[in-house]
Residue frames relative to the residue before (quaternion, step in Angstrom):
aa qw qx qy qz dx dy dz
M 1.0000 0.0000 0.0000 0.0000 0.00 0.00 0.00
F 0.6114 0.5433 0.5749 -0.0231 8.81 2.69 -5.41
L 0.1462 0.7414 -0.6452 0.1127 3.49 0.44 0.67
L 0.6767 -0.5085 0.3346 0.4142 3.63 -1.30 0.64
F 0.6722 0.5078 -0.3212 0.4325 3.69 1.05 -0.89
V 0.5916 0.5073 -0.3933 0.4878 3.60 1.18 -0.51
W 0.6555 0.4938 -0.3528 0.4495 3.68 0.74 -0.79
M 0.6029 0.5483 -0.3170 0.4852 3.55 1.00 -0.80
A 0.6829 0.5456 -0.2886 0.3907 3.66 0.86 -0.96
F 0.7445 0.3203 -0.2450 0.5322 3.48 1.00 -0.81
S 0.5447 0.5934 -0.4182 0.4199 3.60 1.15 -0.23
A 0.6451 0.5170 -0.3379 0.4499 3.57 1.01 -0.81
C 0.7216 0.4062 -0.2495 0.5020 3.58 1.11 -0.46
S 0.3670 0.7573 -0.4747 0.2578 3.58 1.29 0.13
T 0.6215 -0.5125 0.4196 0.4183 3.50 -1.36 0.19
V 0.4366 -0.6757 0.5482 0.2286 3.42 -1.13 0.90
P 0.5354 -0.6651 0.3754 0.3606 3.67 -0.48 0.97
G 0.8298 0.1897 -0.1347 0.5073 3.54 -0.60 1.15
S 0.5300 0.6575 -0.3876 0.3696 3.45 1.39 -0.13
G 0.3099 -0.7782 0.4662 0.2845 3.55 1.14 -0.70
K 0.4702 0.6776 -0.4093 0.3902 3.58 1.32 0.02
E 0.4129 -0.7336 0.4825 0.2417 3.56 -0.93 0.94
E 0.4522 -0.6690 0.5381 0.2417 3.51 -1.11 0.99
P 0.4499 -0.6915 0.4942 0.2744 3.58 -0.96 0.76
D 0.4738 -0.6552 0.4644 0.3614 3.60 -1.04 0.42
S 0.5669 -0.6755 0.3682 0.2945 3.52 -1.07 0.72
P 0.6065 -0.5167 0.3896 0.4620 3.75 -0.96 0.24
L 0.6171 0.5299 -0.3660 0.4521 3.66 0.96 -0.63
F 0.5750 0.5648 -0.3390 0.4852 3.65 1.04 -0.82
D 0.7067 0.4699 -0.2528 0.4647 3.58 0.63 -1.08
A 0.6930 0.4600 -0.3044 0.4643 3.59 0.78 -0.87
V 0.6536 0.5195 -0.3165 0.4503 3.62 0.97 -0.77
M 0.6346 0.5283 -0.3245 0.4614 3.59 1.03 -0.87
R 0.6562 0.5268 -0.3051 0.4459 3.56 1.12 -0.35
L 0.4972 0.6783 -0.3831 0.3820 3.53 1.37 -0.30
T 0.0139 -0.7527 0.6562 0.0513 3.55 -1.13 0.62
A 0.6785 -0.4564 0.3418 0.4632 3.55 -1.38 -0.07
N 0.6947 0.4532 -0.2840 0.4810 3.74 1.15 -0.35
S 0.3597 0.7379 -0.5085 0.2599 3.66 1.16 0.25
S 0.4604 -0.6936 0.4901 0.2583 3.67 -1.02 0.57
W 0.1056 -0.7839 0.6117 -0.0078 3.53 -0.75 1.22
K 0.0416 0.8204 -0.5684 0.0452 3.69 -0.30 1.07
L 0.4257 -0.7085 0.5278 0.1956 3.42 -0.95 1.21
V 0.0842 -0.8456 0.5271 -0.0103 3.52 -0.60 1.18
D 0.7698 -0.0145 -0.0046 0.6381 3.55 1.24 -0.28
K 0.1285 -0.7467 0.6526 0.0084 3.43 -1.48 0.64
I 0.0417 -0.8641 0.4997 -0.0436 3.58 0.06 1.31
H 0.3400 -0.7192 0.5638 0.2220 3.60 -0.62 1.10
L 0.3135 -0.7306 0.5754 0.1920 3.49 -1.06 0.95
N 0.2870 -0.8175 0.4841 0.1220 3.72 -0.25 1.16
F 0.6816 0.3938 -0.3188 0.5280 3.53 0.83 0.99
P 0.5411 -0.6029 0.4279 0.4009 3.70 -1.00 0.41
T 0.2831 -0.7941 0.5236 0.1225 3.42 -0.51 1.26
C 0.2661 -0.7607 0.5362 0.2509 3.69 1.17 -0.46
H 0.6987 -0.4177 0.2983 0.4984 3.68 -0.62 -1.03
P 0.2506 -0.7960 0.5361 0.1275 3.70 -0.08 1.34
Q 0.2373 -0.7876 0.5681 0.0253 3.35 -1.27 1.05
G 0.8122 -0.0116 0.0628 0.5799 3.55 0.71 -1.09
L 0.0779 -0.7795 0.6211 0.0252 3.63 -1.19 0.61
I 0.0424 0.7030 -0.7099 0.0037 3.39 -1.39 0.78
K 0.2240 -0.7282 0.6340 0.1329 3.36 -1.65 0.32
T 0.0093 -0.7511 0.6601 -0.0059 3.53 -0.93 0.80
G 0.8520 -0.0566 0.0242 0.5199 3.48 -0.51 1.22
D 0.7520 -0.3387 0.2113 0.5246 3.68 -0.48 -0.86
D 0.5601 0.5738 -0.3707 0.4686 3.62 1.46 0.33
F 0.1819 -0.7548 0.6207 0.1089 3.46 -1.29 0.66
F 0.0894 -0.7766 0.6167 0.0930 3.63 -1.05 0.39
V 0.0002 0.8009 -0.5985 0.0189 3.59 -0.75 1.01
S 0.3101 -0.7104 0.6049 0.1823 3.56 -1.05 1.02
T 0.0018 0.7986 -0.5904 0.1169 3.58 -0.89 0.88
V 0.2209 -0.7680 0.5927 0.1003 3.52 -1.28 0.66
H 0.1830 -0.7342 0.6405 0.1310 3.66 -0.94 0.98
V 0.2330 -0.7633 0.5897 0.1236 3.64 -0.50 1.18
T 0.0955 -0.8106 0.5733 0.0709 3.56 -0.75 0.88
T 0.7171 0.1121 -0.1433 0.6729 3.63 1.24 -0.26
P 0.3616 -0.7121 0.5615 0.2166 3.60 -0.69 1.15
I 0.5477 -0.6053 0.4911 0.3042 3.37 -1.46 0.64
S 0.1917 -0.7685 0.6014 0.1052 3.56 -1.15 0.63
R 0.3000 -0.7293 0.5927 0.1637 3.49 -1.40 0.62
D 0.4167 0.7086 -0.4682 0.3239 3.52 1.34 0.13
G 0.7795 0.2297 -0.1760 0.5555 3.71 -0.70 1.00
Y 0.6756 0.4858 -0.2976 0.4680 3.72 1.11 -0.01
P 0.4708 -0.0662 -0.8793 -0.0289 1.59 -2.23 1.17
D 0.3600 -0.7572 0.4953 0.2274 3.64 -0.82 0.78
A 0.7437 -0.3939 0.2683 0.4689 3.60 -1.28 -0.03
A 0.6464 0.5229 -0.2969 0.4697 3.69 1.18 -0.57
G 0.5617 -0.6303 0.3859 0.3718 3.51 1.16 -0.20
Y 0.4854 0.6628 -0.4378 0.3652 3.56 1.18 -0.11
D 0.3972 -0.7611 0.4744 0.1947 3.55 -1.14 0.91
R 0.7837 0.1215 -0.0362 0.6080 3.61 1.51 -0.23
S 0.6235 -0.5322 0.4269 0.3818 3.46 -1.29 0.22
T 0.5589 -0.5813 0.4316 0.4043 3.67 -1.19 0.13
G 0.2973 -0.7052 0.5789 0.2814 3.61 1.00 -0.66
A 0.2938 -0.7183 0.5785 0.2512 3.63 -1.21 -0.50
G 0.2299 0.7793 -0.5743 0.1002 3.55 -1.31 0.41
I 0.4239 -0.6730 0.5545 0.2447 3.50 -1.36 -0.27
G 0.2668 -0.7670 0.5747 0.1010 3.52 -0.83 1.08
Y 0.0254 -0.8120 0.5828 0.0164 3.55 -1.15 0.77
L 0.2165 -0.6706 0.6855 0.1833 3.43 -1.41 0.28
V 0.0235 -0.8198 0.5711 -0.0355 3.66 -0.36 1.18
K 0.2583 -0.7212 0.6363 0.0914 3.54 -1.14 1.07
F 0.0722 0.8068 -0.5802 0.0849 3.54 -0.97 1.00
D 0.4388 -0.7221 0.4698 0.2556 3.62 -0.96 0.64
R 0.7535 -0.4023 0.2822 0.4368 3.58 -1.41 0.00
K 0.6695 0.5034 -0.2835 0.4669 3.62 1.11 -0.43
G 0.5648 -0.6285 0.3683 0.3877 3.55 1.30 0.08
N 0.5430 0.6516 -0.3773 0.3717 3.64 1.21 0.02
K 0.4080 -0.7145 0.5060 0.2587 3.66 -0.75 1.02
T 0.1908 -0.7841 0.5891 0.0415 3.55 -0.86 1.12
A 0.8058 -0.0783 0.0579 0.5842 3.77 1.00 -0.31
E 0.0054 -0.7803 0.6252 0.0146 3.59 -1.27 0.31
V 0.1424 -0.7666 0.6190 0.0937 3.49 -1.28 0.53
E 0.3237 -0.7282 0.5630 0.2188 3.62 -0.88 0.63
L 0.1251 -0.8036 0.5798 -0.0482 3.46 -0.92 1.18
G 0.6688 0.4950 -0.3956 0.3888 3.63 -1.15 0.72
E 0.2054 -0.7500 0.6223 0.0901 3.46 -1.39 0.14
G 0.8634 -0.0267 0.0106 0.5037 3.65 -0.79 0.82
T 0.8223 -0.1490 0.1063 0.5388 3.58 -0.56 -1.02
M 0.5792 0.5430 -0.3798 0.4748 3.61 1.19 0.02
Y 0.2620 0.8001 -0.4984 0.2068 3.64 0.13 1.11
H 0.5872 0.6207 -0.3428 0.3903 3.57 1.28 -0.15
P 0.2212 -0.7500 0.6057 0.1474 3.88 -0.18 0.99
G 0.2162 -0.7702 0.5865 0.1269 3.53 -1.42 0.53
G 0.7601 -0.2672 0.2403 0.5415 3.56 -1.06 -0.58
I 0.2662 -0.7777 0.5654 0.0682 3.54 -1.04 0.92
D 0.1522 -0.7575 0.6281 0.0924 3.60 -1.49 0.50
F 0.2484 -0.7483 0.5986 0.1420 3.50 -1.21 0.47
D 0.1713 -0.8324 0.5212 0.0784 3.63 -0.87 0.97
G 0.7006 -0.4358 0.2326 0.5149 3.44 1.42 0.54
Q 0.7892 0.1286 -0.1034 0.5916 3.65 1.21 -0.39
D 0.8246 0.1729 -0.0781 0.5330 3.61 0.92 -0.79
I 0.3989 -0.7025 0.5595 0.1853 3.49 -1.21 0.81
W 0.2287 -0.7817 0.5687 0.1149 3.74 -0.48 1.03
V 0.0100 -0.8059 0.5869 -0.0771 3.56 -0.63 1.20
P 0.1456 -0.7344 0.6483 0.1381 3.74 -0.79 0.84
V 0.0497 -0.7667 0.6386 0.0429 3.51 -1.12 0.76
A 0.0274 -0.8454 0.5289 -0.0686 3.56 -0.48 1.28
E 0.6005 -0.4602 0.4731 0.4514 3.54 -1.32 -0.10
Y 0.5004 -0.6629 0.4851 0.2736 3.52 -1.16 0.78
R 0.6774 0.4527 -0.3354 0.4730 3.59 0.58 0.94
P 0.5529 -0.6511 0.3832 0.3515 3.61 -0.85 0.54
N 0.8177 0.2467 -0.1524 0.4972 3.64 -1.28 0.39
S 0.4555 0.6862 -0.4314 0.3682 3.53 1.06 0.87
Q 0.5821 -0.5629 0.4490 0.3777 3.56 -0.64 -1.09
A 0.1955 -0.7898 0.5813 0.0018 3.58 -1.24 0.64
I 0.1370 -0.7025 0.6740 0.1831 3.45 -1.48 0.27
V 0.1804 -0.7601 0.6079 0.1421 3.52 -0.97 0.72
Y 0.2219 -0.7885 0.5732 0.0206 3.47 -0.91 1.29
K 0.0926 -0.7269 0.6508 0.1987 3.57 -1.21 0.02
V 0.1620 -0.8231 0.5432 0.0342 3.54 -0.73 1.01
N 0.3863 -0.7263 0.4956 0.2786 3.63 -0.51 1.00
A 0.4143 -0.7285 0.4855 0.2488 3.75 -0.62 1.07
G 0.7112 0.4201 -0.3645 0.4299 3.69 0.91 -0.21
T 0.7486 0.4097 -0.1709 0.4925 3.52 1.03 -0.94
M 0.2475 -0.7610 0.5166 0.3046 3.59 1.25 -0.69
N 0.3356 0.7452 -0.4867 0.3084 3.60 1.10 0.53
A 0.1689 -0.8288 0.5277 0.0788 3.68 -0.48 1.15
V 0.0395 -0.7796 0.6248 0.0193 3.61 -1.06 0.85
E 0.4153 -0.6706 0.5658 0.2402 3.47 -0.97 1.01
V 0.2008 -0.7790 0.5870 0.0911 3.58 -0.95 1.12
F 0.7711 -0.2377 0.1472 0.5720 3.70 0.80 -0.75
R 0.2616 -0.7048 0.6171 0.2326 3.40 -1.39 0.17
Y 0.1085 -0.7702 0.6268 0.0465 3.53 -1.37 0.51
K 0.4639 -0.6949 0.5003 0.2272 3.49 -1.27 0.82
D 0.6032 0.4258 -0.4579 0.4952 3.55 0.34 1.37
H 0.5409 -0.5203 0.5320 0.3920 3.43 -1.44 0.00
I 0.1051 -0.7803 0.6162 0.0185 3.57 -0.57 1.19
G 0.1534 -0.8534 0.4966 0.0396 3.66 -0.25 1.22
G 0.7975 -0.0013 0.0024 0.6033 3.58 1.15 -0.06
V 0.1140 -0.7884 0.6023 0.0517 3.59 -1.03 0.66
V 0.1666 -0.7329 0.6564 0.0651 3.58 -1.36 0.57
H 0.2189 -0.7522 0.5992 0.1649 3.57 -0.99 0.79
D 0.2043 -0.8164 0.5319 0.0939 3.63 -0.21 1.25
L 0.2274 -0.8448 0.4687 0.1226 3.61 -0.08 1.15
K 0.6119 0.5539 -0.3315 0.4571 3.58 1.30 -0.42
N 0.7782 0.3700 -0.1372 0.4886 3.47 0.89 -1.17
K 0.3017 -0.7831 0.4736 0.2674 3.52 1.43 -0.16
T 0.5226 0.5754 -0.4682 0.4203 3.50 0.61 1.29
I 0.3179 -0.6500 0.6425 0.2521 3.55 -1.37 0.33
N 0.1024 -0.8133 0.5722 0.0253 3.61 -0.77 1.16
G 0.0852 -0.8306 0.5501 0.0184 3.55 -0.95 0.86
V 0.2425 -0.7275 0.6167 0.1778 3.54 -1.27 0.26
S 0.4733 -0.6763 0.5087 0.2446 3.50 -1.29 0.83
W 0.7788 -0.2935 0.3158 0.4556 3.44 -1.45 -0.32
G 0.7893 0.0639 -0.0968 0.6030 3.67 -0.53 1.10
S 0.4032 -0.6977 0.4938 0.3269 3.87 1.08 0.30
R 0.2444 0.7451 -0.5760 0.2310 3.72 0.67 0.83
R 0.7966 0.2318 -0.0794 0.5527 3.56 0.96 -0.69
F 0.1959 -0.7752 0.5892 0.1159 3.61 -0.98 0.90
Y 0.1201 -0.7880 0.5983 0.0810 3.53 -0.99 0.80
T 0.1106 -0.7602 0.6364 0.0703 3.52 -1.28 0.64
W 0.0496 -0.7678 0.6388 0.0015 3.62 -0.76 1.14
P 0.3233 -0.7799 0.5015 0.1890 3.57 -0.68 1.05
I 0.3260 -0.7249 0.5660 0.2190 3.61 -1.07 0.73
S 0.3774 -0.7356 0.5161 0.2238 3.63 -0.74 1.05
A 0.7364 -0.4550 0.3228 0.3828 3.42 -1.44 0.13
S 0.6489 0.5400 -0.2423 0.4782 3.38 1.51 -0.64
G 0.5731 -0.5975 0.3766 0.4156 3.48 1.41 -0.31
Q 0.5454 0.6308 -0.3804 0.3998 3.45 1.15 -0.11
V 0.3859 -0.7204 0.5241 0.2395 3.50 -1.14 0.69
D 0.2714 -0.8105 0.5104 0.0947 3.61 -0.52 1.23
K 0.7888 0.3461 -0.2493 0.4426 3.53 -1.62 0.12
T 0.4014 0.7289 -0.4903 0.2592 3.67 1.01 0.27
D 0.6921 0.4240 -0.2801 0.5127 3.54 1.32 -0.26
V 0.4913 0.6447 -0.4732 0.3451 3.64 1.23 0.12
P 0.5276 -0.6206 0.4459 0.3711 3.76 -0.86 0.85
R 0.6323 -0.6051 0.3534 0.3303 3.47 -1.13 0.68
E 0.6258 0.5834 -0.3157 0.4102 3.46 1.15 -0.85
E 0.6732 0.4860 -0.2547 0.4956 3.58 1.32 -0.60
L 0.7350 0.4543 -0.1799 0.4700 3.58 1.21 -0.46
W 0.6933 0.5031 -0.3205 0.4044 3.60 0.98 -0.64
T 0.2416 -0.6849 0.6685 0.1603 3.46 -1.62 0.35
L 0.4281 -0.6938 0.5045 0.2844 3.60 -0.72 0.89
N 0.4243 -0.6699 0.5503 0.2616 3.60 -1.12 0.74
P 0.3869 -0.8010 0.4269 0.1628 3.52 -0.61 1.39
Q 0.6914 0.3639 -0.2808 0.5574 3.64 1.29 -0.12
Y 0.2621 -0.7946 0.5461 0.0407 3.50 -1.45 0.66
Y 0.5846 0.6414 -0.3942 0.3023 3.50 1.17 -0.42
I 0.7513 0.1004 -0.1563 0.6332 3.67 1.24 -0.20
D 0.3385 -0.6805 0.6140 0.2130 3.50 -1.49 0.39
Y 0.4605 -0.7166 0.4530 0.2630 3.64 -0.71 1.03
Q 0.2410 -0.7479 0.6119 0.0905 3.50 -1.08 1.01
D 0.8278 -0.0074 0.1155 0.5490 3.58 0.80 -1.00
C 0.0757 -0.8182 0.5674 -0.0534 3.54 -0.82 1.16
H 0.0154 -0.8078 0.5890 0.0182 3.60 -0.96 0.77
Y 0.5231 -0.6388 0.4918 0.2765 3.58 -1.13 0.58
I 0.0523 -0.8328 0.5510 -0.0069 3.52 -0.69 1.07
G 0.6851 -0.4997 0.2426 0.4713 3.57 1.17 0.71
N 0.8391 0.2875 -0.1686 0.4300 3.50 -1.48 0.18
G 0.6918 -0.4992 0.3197 0.4123 3.63 1.04 0.56
K 0.6670 0.5294 -0.2899 0.4368 3.51 1.26 0.28
A 0.2175 -0.7902 0.5644 0.0986 3.61 -1.06 0.51
L 0.2287 -0.7229 0.6272 0.1783 3.64 -1.16 0.62
C 0.0340 -0.7901 0.6118 -0.0165 3.46 -0.81 1.03
S 0.1831 -0.7123 0.6682 0.1123 3.52 -1.39 0.58
G 0.2035 0.7628 -0.6076 0.0871 3.43 -1.44 0.35
L 0.2784 -0.7414 0.5901 0.1567 3.50 -1.23 -0.23
Q 0.1343 -0.7267 0.6602 0.1340 3.43 -1.50 0.20
T 0.3461 -0.7393 0.5426 0.1982 3.61 -1.13 0.67
Y 0.1105 -0.8004 0.5883 0.0323 3.61 -0.67 0.93
T 0.3273 -0.7084 0.5982 0.1822 3.55 -1.28 0.50
T 0.3254 -0.7329 0.5636 0.1984 3.66 -0.86 0.97
P 0.6781 -0.4653 0.3715 0.4309 3.61 -1.22 0.19
T 0.6779 0.4500 -0.2986 0.4988 3.72 1.07 -0.47
G 0.5960 -0.6063 0.3620 0.3823 3.61 1.14 -0.11
Q 0.4790 0.6404 -0.4698 0.3738 3.53 1.20 0.20
L 0.3524 -0.7144 0.5595 0.2287 3.45 -1.23 0.55
F 0.0934 -0.8011 0.5911 0.0105 3.56 -1.02 0.85
G 0.1974 -0.8096 0.5404 0.1162 3.50 -0.66 1.10
L 0.1177 -0.8130 0.5649 0.0785 3.58 -0.69 0.97
S 0.2628 -0.7815 0.5538 0.1164 3.53 -0.75 1.21
G 0.0717 0.7991 -0.5968 -0.0084 3.63 -1.19 0.31
I 0.1809 -0.7444 0.6198 0.1703 3.51 -1.27 0.27
E 0.1327 -0.8234 0.5516 0.0116 3.69 -0.96 0.78
I 0.2329 -0.7092 0.6262 0.2250 3.60 -1.10 0.38
L 0.1577 -0.8128 0.5608 -0.0069 3.53 -0.82 1.16
D 0.2867 -0.6984 0.6171 0.2217 3.61 -0.89 0.88
L 0.3624 -0.7860 0.4618 0.1941 3.56 -0.53 1.19
K 0.6567 0.5059 -0.3227 0.4567 3.60 1.18 -0.51
T 0.7924 0.3290 -0.1847 0.4793 3.62 0.86 -0.72
S 0.3286 -0.7547 0.4700 0.3185 3.56 1.48 -0.51
L 0.4594 0.6619 -0.4689 0.3619 3.60 1.07 0.46
I 0.4184 -0.6714 0.5664 0.2310 3.59 -1.08 0.88
L 0.2643 -0.7813 0.5612 0.0692 3.64 -0.65 1.24
H 0.8019 -0.0602 0.0366 0.5933 3.71 0.90 -0.59
Q 0.0655 -0.7694 0.6335 0.0489 3.61 -1.17 0.63
V 0.0334 0.8167 -0.5743 0.0449 3.41 -1.05 0.97
P 0.3509 -0.7409 0.5252 0.2282 3.53 -0.67 0.97
V 0.1617 -0.7919 0.5767 0.1187 3.58 -1.06 0.74
K 0.1982 -0.8382 0.5068 0.0364 3.58 -0.06 1.43
L 0.4461 0.6569 -0.4943 0.3537 3.50 0.57 1.23
F 0.1366 -0.7903 0.5948 0.0538 3.59 -1.23 0.56
S 0.5311 -0.5969 0.4900 0.3487 3.63 -1.16 0.38
D 0.3739 -0.7579 0.4962 0.1988 3.40 -0.84 1.07
E 0.5432 0.5964 -0.3629 0.4665 3.58 1.51 0.01
T 0.8548 0.1329 0.0073 0.5017 3.57 0.85 -1.06
G 0.4680 -0.6856 0.4321 0.3525 3.49 1.31 -0.39
N 0.3829 0.7119 -0.4884 0.3288 3.54 1.39 0.04
A 0.5869 -0.5262 0.5086 0.3465 3.49 -1.40 0.54
I 0.5755 -0.6542 0.3453 0.3487 3.63 -0.85 0.91
C 0.6961 0.4710 -0.2035 0.5022 3.53 1.32 -0.79
Q 0.2685 0.8136 -0.4782 0.1932 3.49 1.35 0.28
N 0.7481 0.1270 -0.0516 0.6492 3.61 1.14 -0.84
P 0.8412 -0.2977 0.1436 0.4279 3.60 -1.20 -0.57
F 0.1869 -0.7480 0.6319 0.0795 3.56 -1.37 0.28
W 0.0408 -0.7013 0.7093 0.0589 3.57 -1.50 0.29
L 0.1221 -0.7414 0.6556 0.0749 3.51 -1.39 0.77
D 0.0713 -0.7196 0.6853 0.0862 3.51 -1.25 0.55
A 0.3372 -0.6739 0.6234 0.2088 3.47 -1.33 0.85
N 0.2536 -0.7564 0.5931 0.1081 3.55 -1.23 0.86
P 0.6410 -0.5921 0.3107 0.3769 3.55 -1.03 0.59
D 0.7053 0.4515 -0.3068 0.4523 3.50 1.12 -0.47
G 0.6763 -0.5343 0.2744 0.4265 3.60 1.24 0.53
T 0.6032 0.5624 -0.3899 0.4097 3.60 1.21 -0.04
I 0.3718 -0.7087 0.5481 0.2430 3.50 -1.19 0.08
T 0.1448 -0.7244 0.6518 0.1716 3.65 -1.13 0.51
A 0.1441 -0.8193 0.5548 -0.0125 3.50 -0.81 1.18
Y 0.1803 -0.7954 0.5776 0.0358 3.52 -0.94 1.02
F 0.0591 0.8115 -0.5805 0.0312 3.62 -0.76 0.82
I 0.1017 -0.7474 0.6454 0.1204 3.67 -1.22 0.47
P 0.0814 -0.8525 0.5148 0.0401 3.60 0.32 1.22
D 0.7662 0.3990 -0.2389 0.4435 3.80 0.86 -0.45
D 0.5154 -0.6496 0.5048 0.2398 3.42 -1.33 0.41
D 0.8576 0.2497 -0.1304 0.4304 3.55 -1.32 0.24
D 0.7917 0.0276 0.0390 0.6091 3.62 0.14 -1.12
S 0.1097 0.8627 -0.4813 0.1101 3.63 0.34 1.39
Y 0.2262 -0.6923 0.6573 0.1939 3.45 -1.62 0.24
L 0.3829 -0.6487 0.6138 0.2365 3.46 -1.28 0.51
Y 0.1834 -0.7901 0.5777 0.0910 3.61 -0.48 1.15
V 0.0499 -0.7816 0.6199 0.0478 3.69 -0.79 0.86
F 0.1340 -0.7859 0.6029 -0.0305 3.44 -0.97 1.24
S 0.2337 -0.7017 0.6402 0.2079 3.55 -1.23 0.57
V 0.1385 -0.8352 0.5318 0.0227 3.50 -0.74 1.07
S 0.1667 -0.8112 0.5590 0.0413 3.55 -0.71 1.04
P 0.3343 -0.7427 0.5351 0.2243 3.63 -0.41 1.05
């Protein structure tokens, strides 16, 4: 759907519960709303990550620290014998999910293992100022997931709830007091309310009664982050085939109204990894708003031996 001081800036002006006053939009929202297909993206840094990144999924930045969710697949999924009687189109495979903390030099400083049994695939992640929200699902659609929150300081992980679908990304909506999720390919949006006691509600409601269909199709969301005032910033991509059989990955970022599921702004990102040729939004992203109105954008587009690409973006 953001430096910590940026989050704190709009959090301090947020609606007081029950006051009825509208929360202002964040500087990041304003900056992204000014982006167009012709905005200038300038590579300013490329940081080698000095640890096996496996398959990165979600990224956040707090001060000088970064956190990336990633999956190490130990047994690949198989389509042999599928679909099965339960309707699954592939096996679960096997693997290990992680949330990894690293510094600006690309060195790993901490990690926590997440998941249980066949639920080992972390997705896109969000940060609420204290905790990092991480979904970990089976590596197949229409399956099941666990949603964790991980304290950014201690890396202590707590299971919050489970849901009977593949949840590929979550956002903590601080204004509307909800946890929002996306399904496999972000085709379905979910909203779970948070009660006055802090419990996440409606986790036992069948998905057919809870989802809202994604109204856009040109990209599938990979990673989403809360940017204040009930809105999320999402990135993703879709792979298309040309008439000559070549594959083309199209990246994009969008602003999503979490309450209405309406897309407020869409921008293509015409950038690619110079290591692999992957579309820049192949994996996770993070954006920071700067005082001069520019944006600093971070991407990890490649698996295993990865770089953190850093761009300066001028609307």
